C-alpha angles and dihedrals in degrees: 000000000000128000119000093206129096112206100005123141087224116157120228096191124205111264094247088059091050091049089052088058090059095041095051100032090118094064125095122220087195091065109045093161092066092051110048093175090053090053090050093051091044093054091046092053092049091050096046093044091049090055090052095045100039107012088237140060123276127167115258145161128215116245136179090268143296095309091061091041092052092049092048094049092051090045089057091051092047087056088053091055102264112146108182139052114212114199143155133247091261096049112125116267090240090072092058088046090052092051090050094049093047097043093242122148111251116216120186119197142145132247094263093056098036096096091055092050106046120104133175089255092064139106109200113206114214120194123210105196108007114223094236103048109358092247119161123221116227094259101180095046091049091047091052090052091046091051092052091050098043092248126129135223131230116192124215104198095153098143105019103036095089095060107018094097090051097051124095091207097078122072132185095018117124112186111214140113126243142142092303104031094044107153137034134186118212128171130221094190092066101043117030088022098232114173107268143281090062128127136127131223110206123196136188091243143004093255091072092053092042090061090057097063116102130208116262103165095184093064122086090243091041093225145064132210122235137353100309132074120202110013136162113283089190088078088068093054091045091049090054091054095044091049090055099042100039104035114013094041097037111119104276089004123245091345091056091046092052092049093047094050092047091049091049096055091044091052093051093051092045093053093045094052087076090068096044106272122138121200118220123191147040174142091107112066094261124105137185109222114213126188138173090242099036096140092056090046094052089048090052093048092050089048088059089058100259131127117228128213109212131210139191090013100294109018130102118244121222122189129191109226126180093246089059088064098052097032098037135249103219089107089064094051091046094052093048091048093048092047091053096049100039109099093003117149 
């Protein structure tokens, strides 16, 4: 029947990527020195993905996903003397988690009050494609403010980073890393749906990444990158395959993928308006569906055996994923329509 989740960012990887997980299950991403071929594939993925995300090459290291990348980026800035994390109400929960783990003060504000809050001890976390509505923070304006105040910016582009540069729905965003916008988290397990764990932390220079290696004297290389120890190296091989099949080989490439995902989410919202839904969000292909009878609808969906990802307190999140394009998404529309009409007056 397919996925039993409405609104999940759940990968449905191409079969060659899944097969790579089995073939390379014996390799260890936490010990790249013992697996030279794994290191080669890792570096190739980081390079190819950087070209898609930025249009240029930045240093990066693969992680288990954006949560680990966010924690690592804030760890670097704590080492540089930053003491506070400034974020917004829609910032992903992993950023608050990171601040808690690292003992950093967490300050939540909105755009209007940001200028009065920012200090030179701050890391401002900017989200490109919020997980509830797909909204995009004004990166360049925030970076300009941060630069004036001596603060820095970390970017969480976990979902939208792969296709943002290729979309015509985002204006005045220039993706690049510099002295102010120094780190960015992007995921491979969202788009291009590589089997998790698969994310990348990009940095403006190698020195940032170098500081995030930890001593492991028993290993041949005597060190490990990131928060985890032993971890599946097969995710690296699978990510390489997913990147090729889902992004590089997509009809018209990343631009075509961006257009198809945007069209999909627009089509879903348009059809569902007939039964009372209203889609909130954008420009990323994520929407929060609101409805006058949302509680009854969620109850009906769960009664059909599906899990529901919620948004903005009481809405239903929908997310356009590549596998919805090639495997179809009519099932999602049908379930949401049935849930809205069942029990209606």
